[in-house]
KOLGUNU-454183 format. One line per field, with one value per residue (C-alpha): residue number from 1; x, y, z; chain. Coordinates in pm, 1 decimal. Example, Ala and Ser with C-alpha at 12.3 -4.5 7.8 and 13.67 -1.06 7.14 Angstrom:
% residues 2
nunu <- 1	2 $
xx <- 1230.0	1367.0 $
yy <- -450.0	-106.0 $
zz <- 780.0	714.0 $
kolnu <- A	A $
END
This chain:
% residues 530
nunu <- 1	2	3	4	5	6	7	8	9	10	11	12	13	14	15	16	17	18	19	20	21	22	23	24	25	26	27	28	29	30	31	32	33	34	35	36	37	38	39	40	41	42	43	44	45	46	47	48	49	50	51	52	53	54	55	56	57	58	59	60	61	62	63	64	65	66	67	68	69	70	71	72	73	74	75	76	77	78	79	80	81	82	83	84	85	86	87	88	89	90	91	92	93	94	95	96	97	98	99	100	101	102	103	104	105	106	107	108	109	110	111	112	113	114	115	116	117	118	119	120	121	122	123	124	125	126	127	128	129	130	131	132	133	134	135	136	137	138	139	140	141	142	143	144	145	146	147	148	149	150	151	152	153	154	155	156	157	158	159	160	161	162	163	164	165	166	167	168	169	170	171	172	173	174	175	176	177	178	179	180	181	182	183	184	185	186	187	188	189	190	191	192	193	194	195	196	197	198	199	200	201	202	203	204	205	206	207	208	209	210	211	212	213	214	215	216	217	218	219	220	221	222	223	224	225	226	227	228	229	230	231	232	233	234	235	236	237	238	239	240	241	242	243	244	245	246	247	248	249	250	251	252	253	254	255	256	257	258	259	260	261	262	263	264	265	266	267	268	269	270	271	272	273	274	275	276	277	278	279	280	281	282	283	284	285	286	287	288	289	290	291	292	293	294	295	296	297	298	299	300	301	302	303	304	305	306	307	308	309	310	311	312	313	314	315	316	317	318	319	320	321	322	323	324	325	326	327	328	329	330	331	332	333	334	335	336	337	338	339	340	341	342	343	344	345	346	347	348	349	350	351	352	353	354	355	356	357	358	359	360	361	362	363	364	365	366	367	368	369	370	371	372	373	374	375	376	377	378	379	380	381	382	383	384	385	386	387	388	389	390	391	392	393	394	395	396	397	398	399	400	401	402	403	404	405	406	407	408	409	410	411	412	413	414	415	416	417	418	419	420	421	422	423	424	425	426	427	428	429	430	431	432	433	434	435	436	437	438	439	440	441	442	443	444	445	446	447	448	449	450	451	452	453	454	455	456	457	458	459	460	461	462	463	464	465	466	467	468	469	470	471	472	473	474	475	476	477	478	479	480	481	482	483	484	485	486	487	488	489	490	491	492	493	494	495	496	497	498	499	500	501	502	503	504	505	506	507	508	509	510	511	512	513	514	515	516	517	518	519	520	521	522	523	524	525	526	527	528	529	530 $
xx <- -571.9	-632.0	-503.3	-225.2	-252.0	11.3	-232.8	-587.9	-751.0	-1101.2	-1259.0	-1252.9	-882.9	-818.8	-998.9	-802.3	-468.2	-562.4	-671.0	-354.3	-133.8	-314.4	-280.3	79.6	231.2	31.1	-58.9	282.5	214.9	-113.4	69.0	323.2	41.6	-133.6	182.4	225.5	-120.1	-33.7	310.6	181.6	229.3	-107.9	-275.3	-115.6	-197.3	-558.8	-588.0	-448.1	-705.2	-990.4	-874.1	-813.0	-1167.6	-1303.5	-1106.7	-1233.2	-1594.5	-1571.0	-1396.7	-1657.8	-1912.3	-1709.7	-1534.3	-1846.9	-1755.8	-1439.0	-1452.2	-1475.7	-1226.9	-966.0	-1054.4	-1127.9	-855.7	-588.3	-711.3	-691.4	-343.2	-214.6	-377.3	-264.8	92.9	94.0	-81.5	153.5	463.4	383.2	267.8	594.7	823.9	701.3	517.0	192.0	-168.2	-444.8	-770.8	-1000.0	-778.6	-478.5	-680.4	-797.1	-431.4	-357.8	-642.8	-525.3	-155.2	-15.5	202.2	526.4	460.1	355.9	678.3	878.7	731.1	791.4	1134.2	1316.7	1215.1	845.8	860.2	1064.5	826.2	525.2	660.2	733.5	425.4	173.7	244.9	399.7	113.7	-136.6	22.4	6.5	-364.4	-415.0	-245.0	-441.5	-753.7	-1019.5	-1288.7	-1639.7	-1927.9	-2281.0	-2407.3	-2629.9	-2353.2	-2103.7	-2331.3	-2363.1	-1990.6	-1918.4	-2168.5	-2003.0	-1652.1	-1760.6	-1878.6	-1549.8	-1339.8	-1584.5	-1554.5	-1185.7	-1234.0	-1524.3	-1319.1	-1034.3	-1271.4	-1456.4	-1131.9	-1034.2	-1352.2	-1231.5	-903.5	-1090.1	-1335.0	-1050.8	-868.8	-1179.2	-1273.6	-936.8	-691.3	-810.8	-464.6	-547.6	-834.7	-619.0	-339.4	-550.0	-521.3	-741.1	-1024.9	-836.0	-812.6	-1151.0	-1320.3	-1116.6	-1222.8	-1587.5	-1537.3	-1389.1	-1676.4	-1921.0	-1720.5	-1748.3	-2125.3	-2068.3	-2020.7	-2392.8	-2493.2	-2555.4	-2285.5	-2319.6	-2165.9	-2049.1	-2062.4	-2345.7	-2425.8	-2069.9	-2009.1	-1677.9	-1598.3	-1283.9	-1125.0	-758.5	-642.5	-506.3	-614.5	-377.0	-492.2	-450.8	-222.2	-259.6	-22.4	-92.4	198.1	60.8	364.5	413.5	521.2	714.6	721.1	767.2	1045.4	1288.4	1228.1	1500.5	1248.1	1081.1	1401.6	1554.5	1929.3	2023.0	1982.4	1738.2	1566.7	1887.1	1784.6	1496.1	1726.6	1702.0	1320.7	1292.0	1184.0	860.4	805.6	578.8	636.1	370.8	543.9	223.2	47.9	-131.2	-263.3	-620.7	-510.3	-202.9	-228.9	-257.1	-590.9	-749.7	-536.5	-540.7	-921.8	-958.0	-721.7	-960.7	-1280.1	-1488.8	-1565.7	-1241.2	-1097.4	-1377.2	-1655.4	-1478.0	-1596.2	-1333.7	-1483.1	-1713.0	-1466.5	-1596.5	-1914.7	-1871.0	-1740.2	-1416.5	-1190.5	-1067.5	-1428.6	-1526.3	-1227.6	-1283.8	-1653.2	-1586.4	-1353.9	-1031.7	-877.0	-792.4	-502.5	-370.4	-12.1	57.7	380.2	242.3	-14.5	-309.4	-525.7	-742.8	-1057.8	-999.9	-928.9	-1214.3	-1374.5	-1071.5	-775.4	-511.7	-156.9	-3.2	361.9	551.9	548.8	821.4	816.5	940.5	1019.9	1177.8	954.3	1136.2	909.8	627.5	813.8	874.2	712.5	524.7	586.2	453.8	148.7	69.0	105.6	-123.7	-395.7	-376.5	-650.2	-705.4	-540.3	-549.3	-250.7	-203.0	134.4	119.5	467.8	634.8	820.2	953.4	749.3	911.6	1029.1	1283.4	1367.6	1696.5	1496.7	1329.0	1624.6	1855.3	2152.6	2384.7	2278.1	2540.6	2323.5	2428.6	2374.1	2564.4	2573.3	2209.8	1985.0	1929.6	1722.9	1348.2	1310.0	1420.6	1469.2	1806.5	1926.3	2074.9	1868.7	2141.0	2144.8	1765.6	1751.3	2019.9	1815.3	1499.7	1669.2	1799.6	1439.5	1351.3	1656.4	1555.5	1198.7	1350.1	1542.1	1220.8	1027.3	1305.8	1299.8	922.4	934.9	1193.6	966.6	668.2	862.6	869.7	490.4	475.7	396.9	91.3	-34.9	-97.0	80.6	50.4	215.1	109.7	296.7	161.0	248.5	-33.5	92.2	411.2	622.9	768.2	1134.7	1187.7	1088.2	933.4	983.5	735.7	794.0	610.2	263.2	-114.3	-143.9	-502.3	-522.3	-619.6	-325.8	-78.0	248.8	307.0	551.1	279.2	44.2	268.4	356.7	535.8	341.7	452.6	332.8	536.5	391.7	587.9	553.4	352.8	92.2	74.6	11.7	-256.0	-440.3	-394.0	-216.9	19.8	308.6	430.4	82.0	75.9	408.2	272.8	-50.2	145.9	270.8	-80.6	-224.1	-329.4	-424.5	-552.7	-892.5	-773.9	-689.3	-1033.6	-1140.6	-806.5	-802.0	-1164.2	-1081.8	-782.7	-990.2	-1267.9	-1522.4	-1805.3	-2036.9	-2218.8	-1956.7	-1679.3	-1581.7	-1395.9	-1253.0	-1057.9	-917.7	-551.9	-533.1	-849.0	-719.7	-418.6	-610.7	-652.0 $
yy <- -3859.5	-3522.3	-3232.2	-3030.6	-2651.7	-2386.7	-2143.4	-2120.3	-1776.6	-1632.7	-1541.9	-1172.5	-1178.6	-1360.4	-1083.5	-809.2	-977.6	-1063.7	-704.2	-567.0	-803.2	-708.8	-339.3	-345.9	-584.9	-559.2	-190.1	-24.9	116.9	259.5	434.0	575.7	724.6	848.9	1025.4	1180.1	1338.2	1498.9	1443.0	1456.5	1164.8	1233.1	1223.9	889.4	747.5	863.8	710.1	383.4	379.8	435.9	157.7	-76.1	-16.3	-84.5	-410.1	-522.6	-445.4	-642.7	-937.2	-937.7	-1005.5	-1249.6	-1461.1	-1584.4	-1949.3	-2158.2	-2262.0	-1901.2	-1768.0	-2019.1	-2092.0	-1736.7	-1604.2	-1821.6	-1738.5	-1365.2	-1398.6	-1568.8	-1313.9	-1022.9	-1147.2	-1159.9	-824.9	-650.1	-799.5	-646.6	-319.1	-281.7	-423.1	-191.1	79.7	1.7	34.9	-219.6	-127.3	-307.7	-213.5	-375.8	-693.2	-681.6	-665.9	-971.1	-1164.9	-1076.3	-1139.9	-1456.7	-1702.8	-1572.1	-1210.7	-1314.1	-1511.0	-1192.4	-1046.2	-1347.9	-1308.7	-1518.6	-1271.4	-1354.5	-1714.5	-1598.0	-1311.2	-1537.9	-1798.7	-1545.1	-1324.2	-1569.6	-1935.5	-1899.3	-1688.0	-1920.0	-2221.3	-2043.3	-1973.4	-2339.3	-2447.3	-2203.6	-2311.5	-2039.4	-2058.7	-1931.6	-1861.2	-1988.0	-1789.2	-1548.1	-1460.6	-1442.9	-1200.6	-963.6	-985.0	-887.0	-602.9	-469.5	-488.9	-325.9	-28.4	-22.0	11.2	254.3	514.2	605.1	587.4	834.1	1061.1	1064.4	1151.3	1420.5	1583.6	1657.3	1631.4	1851.0	1661.9	1329.4	1450.7	1578.9	1246.2	1050.5	1279.1	1369.2	1093.4	780.1	629.3	563.7	339.6	148.3	100.0	-43.5	-422.8	-629.1	-396.4	-279.1	-616.0	-738.2	-427.3	-458.8	-820.2	-721.3	-437.6	-671.4	-916.6	-636.3	-539.0	-892.8	-873.7	-720.2	-1077.3	-1141.8	-837.2	-855.7	-733.8	-366.6	-268.8	86.8	304.0	97.8	389.0	402.2	489.8	498.5	793.3	769.0	1112.8	1033.3	1138.2	812.0	450.8	296.3	83.1	214.3	57.1	189.4	48.3	104.6	13.1	-27.2	40.7	-96.9	91.6	363.8	696.8	1025.7	1163.0	897.5	973.5	1192.7	1307.0	1486.7	1641.9	1364.4	1416.9	1064.8	982.1	697.2	753.8	775.8	477.0	685.0	959.3	841.0	874.7	1213.8	1401.6	1204.0	1173.6	1393.3	1356.8	1447.5	1585.9	1634.5	1301.3	1133.8	785.7	713.3	458.6	355.7	-17.0	-231.4	-376.1	-30.5	172.0	-66.0	-110.3	265.4	332.5	144.2	280.8	565.2	689.6	848.1	837.3	1015.2	798.6	465.8	196.1	-74.4	-410.3	-272.1	-396.8	-748.7	-682.2	-349.5	-281.7	-93.2	69.3	-264.7	-377.9	-57.2	-74.9	-446.1	-390.3	-107.0	-234.3	-276.6	-610.8	-578.5	-792.1	-802.7	-926.4	-1004.7	-1009.7	-921.6	-1060.7	-1049.5	-797.7	-720.8	-827.1	-579.9	-847.1	-1086.8	-1043.0	-991.2	-1197.2	-1253.2	-1386.4	-1495.2	-1498.7	-1580.1	-1937.9	-1881.1	-1712.0	-1390.2	-1273.1	-953.9	-731.9	-817.9	-1121.3	-884.9	-810.3	-1171.7	-1244.0	-914.8	-806.5	-1139.9	-1108.9	-762.0	-889.0	-1184.9	-959.3	-734.2	-488.3	-189.7	-299.4	-198.3	-363.9	-359.6	-457.4	-506.3	-468.2	-611.9	-281.3	-166.5	-388.0	-445.7	-531.7	-732.4	-452.5	-626.0	-904.1	-669.9	-669.8	-946.8	-1058.4	-1027.4	-667.8	-413.4	-212.6	154.0	206.6	-2.4	-140.3	-245.3	-365.2	-741.1	-785.6	-774.6	-682.4	-330.3	-182.8	-356.6	-179.6	166.8	428.8	462.1	92.3	84.9	384.6	224.5	-93.0	105.2	340.4	36.0	-78.2	260.8	249.0	-99.2	16.0	285.4	17.3	-183.0	117.8	195.8	-162.5	-147.1	179.5	38.7	-259.1	-32.2	181.8	-114.8	-82.7	287.2	210.3	3.3	166.4	497.6	428.7	582.2	440.2	560.9	462.9	528.5	367.7	229.4	388.0	506.0	378.1	473.2	389.1	458.5	824.7	902.2	535.1	420.5	142.3	-4.9	134.0	85.5	351.8	491.4	746.9	1053.3	1014.4	853.2	1038.4	1214.5	953.3	685.6	899.2	1109.3	884.3	905.7	909.8	965.4	943.9	835.6	926.4	925.6	1226.1	1027.7	937.4	1291.2	1415.1	1152.8	1231.1	1604.9	1640.3	1929.2	1782.6	2124.8	2197.5	1858.8	1931.5	2264.2	2107.3	1826.9	2069.1	2090.7	1854.7	1515.1	1181.4	832.6	998.2	1113.3	770.2	629.4	942.0	1000.3	651.7	684.9	1021.3	874.1	579.9	803.8	643.2	878.2	794.9	969.9	823.1	1015.9	1339.9	1565.4	1783.4	1479.1	1388.7	1498.6	1510.4	1707.3	2062.7	1984.6	1799.9	2015.5 $
zz <- 4395.2	4554.8	4346.9	4507.8	4495.3	4548.1	4709.5	4836.5	4809.6	4802.2	4469.7	4560.2	4645.6	4318.0	4126.4	4303.1	4232.3	3873.1	3798.5	3958.5	3755.2	3434.0	3506.8	3628.1	3372.0	3051.2	3061.3	3066.0	2717.7	2846.4	3132.3	2884.4	2675.5	2988.9	3103.4	2756.2	2789.0	3123.4	3275.1	3629.7	3869.9	4035.1	3691.5	3605.4	3949.2	3919.5	3573.8	3707.1	3988.9	3742.4	3509.1	3802.7	3925.2	3575.7	3554.2	3896.4	3800.8	3477.5	3643.0	3918.8	3645.3	3433.9	3697.2	3873.9	3906.4	3915.8	3549.2	3429.9	3682.1	3567.7	3204.8	3096.0	3326.5	3163.0	2810.3	2882.4	3033.9	2717.9	2485.0	2702.4	2683.6	2301.8	2267.2	2506.2	2340.7	2002.7	2156.9	2346.2	2075.6	1799.2	1995.7	1815.4	1929.9	1880.9	1713.0	1470.5	1175.4	1343.0	1401.7	1040.1	934.8	1148.8	987.4	636.8	700.8	547.0	736.6	586.3	677.2	1026.4	1056.2	998.5	1317.2	1542.0	1696.6	1957.6	2228.9	2184.1	2319.2	2618.1	2690.5	2637.7	2881.2	3154.5	3128.2	2982.4	3050.1	3396.3	3544.5	3373.6	3542.1	3879.4	3821.2	3730.8	4055.1	4272.8	4459.7	4437.2	4703.9	4628.5	4868.0	4797.2	4500.2	4697.5	4941.9	4652.2	4469.0	4764.3	4834.2	4472.6	4502.1	4816.6	4676.6	4349.6	4550.1	4738.9	4421.0	4260.5	4536.7	4482.7	4103.1	4119.4	4345.2	4089.4	3805.4	4001.3	4117.0	3753.6	3540.4	3252.9	3220.2	3225.4	2960.1	2742.7	2768.6	2666.9	2377.9	2228.3	2314.5	2140.4	2182.3	2549.2	2447.0	2198.7	2454.1	2737.3	2764.4	2731.8	2633.5	2322.4	2148.7	2274.0	2134.4	1815.0	1761.7	1808.8	1559.8	1298.1	1351.1	1276.8	966.9	833.1	850.5	505.6	380.9	415.8	213.4	-161.0	-400.4	-493.1	-827.9	-890.9	-1202.2	-1350.8	-1584.4	-1721.8	-2088.4	-2273.1	-2498.1	-2712.2	-2682.2	-2762.2	-3108.5	-3248.0	-3300.5	-3049.7	-2760.4	-2405.1	-2147.4	-1792.9	-1533.8	-1165.3	-936.1	-584.4	-368.9	-20.2	293.2	111.2	290.9	108.7	327.3	197.3	-173.0	-322.5	-585.9	-295.4	-160.7	52.6	91.3	-24.7	-397.8	-333.2	-670.5	-874.4	-1088.2	-1226.4	-1358.5	-1725.2	-1706.5	-1537.4	-1851.6	-1848.8	-1472.7	-1265.5	-890.3	-631.0	-318.6	-115.0	-163.0	129.4	203.1	302.3	560.5	757.8	682.0	371.6	482.8	473.2	232.4	-66.0	-74.8	-22.6	-316.8	-545.7	-393.7	-530.9	-181.0	-62.1	286.9	471.4	327.9	281.7	523.9	594.1	509.5	238.4	-25.1	42.3	-153.0	-331.6	-680.8	-727.6	-986.3	-1123.8	-1176.5	-1355.7	-1589.3	-1655.0	-1731.9	-1974.0	-2241.8	-2043.0	-1956.7	-1585.8	-1463.8	-1106.3	-1057.2	-692.5	-489.0	-148.5	93.7	-143.5	-322.9	-16.5	-208.0	-492.4	-754.2	-681.5	-1024.5	-1252.4	-1372.6	-1102.9	-1120.0	-787.9	-885.3	-565.1	-437.5	-177.4	165.3	4.6	-348.2	-474.5	-684.3	-1007.5	-1022.3	-1120.9	-1445.1	-1547.9	-1886.6	-1859.3	-2223.0	-2345.9	-2120.8	-2255.1	-2612.9	-2540.9	-2397.2	-2704.7	-2606.4	-2379.7	-2056.1	-1689.4	-1523.4	-1143.9	-997.2	-619.1	-474.5	-167.6	-173.4	164.2	393.1	731.3	977.4	774.6	530.1	446.8	276.2	28.7	-211.8	-341.7	-133.5	-433.8	-508.1	-409.1	-173.3	-161.1	212.5	463.1	728.9	763.6	1043.4	1013.9	1329.1	1267.5	1633.8	1522.3	1870.9	1900.4	1584.1	1571.0	1390.8	1125.4	1031.9	1026.1	790.7	572.5	532.5	458.3	209.9	23.7	-25.9	-176.0	-403.0	-515.8	-584.5	-808.4	-997.9	-1032.1	-1167.8	-1414.8	-1544.9	-1576.3	-1770.1	-2009.6	-2075.3	-2135.2	-2383.0	-2619.7	-2658.8	-2752.9	-3116.9	-3018.3	-2698.2	-2530.1	-2201.6	-1856.0	-1542.6	-1197.2	-883.2	-533.5	-202.9	11.6	335.8	501.8	789.0	1126.7	1172.8	1539.3	1540.1	1881.3	1965.5	1697.5	1445.9	1145.2	1064.5	1119.1	1390.0	1416.2	1133.6	1335.7	1572.2	1329.7	1266.9	936.2	809.8	816.2	600.5	372.3	80.0	-257.4	-583.4	-940.9	-1299.5	-1598.6	-1937.1	-2265.2	-2495.7	-2749.6	-2488.5	-2350.8	-2704.8	-2768.8	-2445.8	-2493.1	-2160.0	-2094.8	-1891.0	-1771.7	-1644.9	-1472.5	-1302.0	-1176.5	-1047.4	-882.3	-615.7	-471.6	-210.7	-349.8	-200.3	-270.7	-319.1	-663.3	-803.1	-888.4	-1074.8	-1248.3	-1400.8	-1515.2	-1671.7	-1855.9	-1977.7	-2111.3	-1877.3	-1783.8	-1494.6	-1213.4	-978.7	-1155.8	-981.1	-1226.1	-948.5	-824.1	-1167.0	-1155.4	-1536.9	-1607.4	-1559.1	-1781.6	-2055.4	-2365.4 $
kolnu <- A	A	A	A	A	A	A	A	A	A	A	A	A	A	A	A	A	A	A	A	A	A	A	A	A	A	A	A	A	A	A	A	A	A	A	A	A	A	A	A	A	A	A	A	A	A	A	A	A	A	A	A	A	A	A	A	A	A	A	A	A	A	A	A	A	A	A	A	A	A	A	A	A	A	A	A	A	A	A	A	A	A	A	A	A	A	A	A	A	A	A	A	A	A	A	A	A	A	A	A	A	A	A	A	A	A	A	A	A	A	A	A	A	A	A	A	A	A	A	A	A	A	A	A	A	A	A	A	A	A	A	A	A	A	A	A	A	A	A	A	A	A	A	A	A	A	A	A	A	A	A	A	A	A	A	A	A	A	A	A	A	A	A	A	A	A	A	A	A	A	A	A	A	A	A	A	A	A	A	A	A	A	A	A	A	A	A	A	A	A	A	A	A	A	A	A	A	A	A	A	A	A	A	A	A	A	A	A	A	A	A	A	A	A	A	A	A	A	A	A	A	A	A	A	A	A	A	A	A	A	A	A	A	A	A	A	A	A	A	A	A	A	A	A	A	A	A	A	A	A	A	A	A	A	A	A	A	A	A	A	A	A	A	A	A	A	A	A	A	A	A	A	A	A	A	A	A	A	A	A	A	A	A	A	A	A	A	A	A	A	A	A	A	A	A	A	A	A	A	A	A	A	A	A	A	A	A	A	A	A	A	A	A	A	A	A	A	A	A	A	A	A	A	A	A	A	A	A	A	A	A	A	A	A	A	A	A	A	A	A	A	A	A	A	A	A	A	A	A	A	A	A	A	A	A	A	A	A	A	A	A	A	A	A	A	A	A	A	A	A	A	A	A	A	A	A	A	A	A	A	A	A	A	A	A	A	A	A	A	A	A	A	A	A	A	A	A	A	A	A	A	A	A	A	A	A	A	A	A	A	A	A	A	A	A	A	A	A	A	A	A	A	A	A	A	A	A	A	A	A	A	A	A	A	A	A	A	A	A	A	A	A	A	A	A	A	A	A	A	A	A	A	A	A	A	A	A	A	A	A	A	A	A	A	A	A	A	A	A	A	A	A	A	A	A	A	A	A	A	A	A	A	A	A	A	A	A	A	A	A	A	A	A	A	A	A	A	A	A	A	A	A	A	A	A	A	A	A	A	A	A	A	A	A	A	A	A	A	A	A	A	A	A	A	A	A	A	A	A	A $
END
């Protein structure tokens, strides 16, 4: 039976309409960013003409027969729809780090992001246009004639694009060089380029494993015979501006009040990435933000390896989406077997576990912390949350700013309760261990400021609240005395700028591990160690 079509159009008309639909529907975020660069209608119109010409040129190459025009065209429509939904829903951009986050996200975390609006949006902007494409007959000329027709029409769209660029060359150059957000907002080139970038990153899998600190030696410098217990709490999505220890108006850290005599807070602490997939591996790397290469954690040694290879039993306790390849060679405990668990699960049977290890220990606790968008799920339902009412819609944009902040502040308050419980457990080991607990979030969060939500914005253009994070140290007096650390000095030094770059070297310094990879100037304890 002869197939019935809705329309019959030439291949060139199909390309023009397809490029226009892609530009006009899926690139609204791009136009917003373009207007933010220069709020001139002529500038935005010129930018649209240039991008439209680029889309037509690429489609002229890709859509060269019916199978490609329909098959690839439908695939791109479906992917464009999903990409644009998340870009518009949370005002995010798509780069290789965002795609890496998607790859490393588990099914439960992904489920938090999928709201009822997504299927509706996907049907209207993805499935419906795809069905129309399927039911459209596209006529092609013989290949020679088709080639010359494509060549002619490519020249036709290039002329106005070149005119737009030449009429404002400095502005165009500035936009290309200094406004990377335009590149990450342009659909579909943003996610296609990002996927290629992630594929290149995973070439690391084929490279041999490279250990670090192979020359490491341990020197016992502490003045007693106790074992050492270092606890590293890897926080999640906590931003510094909502920590009352840093001056926030709400008492979100009130639960830590009993421990304040032994807490040093770092008010100017910064993350080395805006997403878990980058920040957590960077936290454990010797390289620091400027030299760390995302993906290198797949086959490169890290802080946990160095500690584990030099007399410390390294244990990773997990309540998040995984250790991001930092725990591949140490003991791991995956504690949550449900879609979501509160962080108290990290403390279950912890004293018994420490007693069973019974040696120098490096303990990593990976929190669920303040991970969104369902902030209201980060603390128990039966807990009397201090800030009400709260946003219970993971779509976020439908919530008022006040209810969103309430939900988020509750997560910070609950993290404070968690840290207080942890400290009280650790106090029971003071007679056996020299104890130091360090807490640092992996990255911050946007909560609607300037229309931005969540995190993972490209680092250079990310807002402050995605990079400025809370960090603190708890150290009992007995441990400070054993390590020869002046707490008052530490509190004074804490006011200076610090970042994730300090963590690798500070833990090695505490542990008495000397190696060429240790940088004393990045050890936060060194200047205050007698």
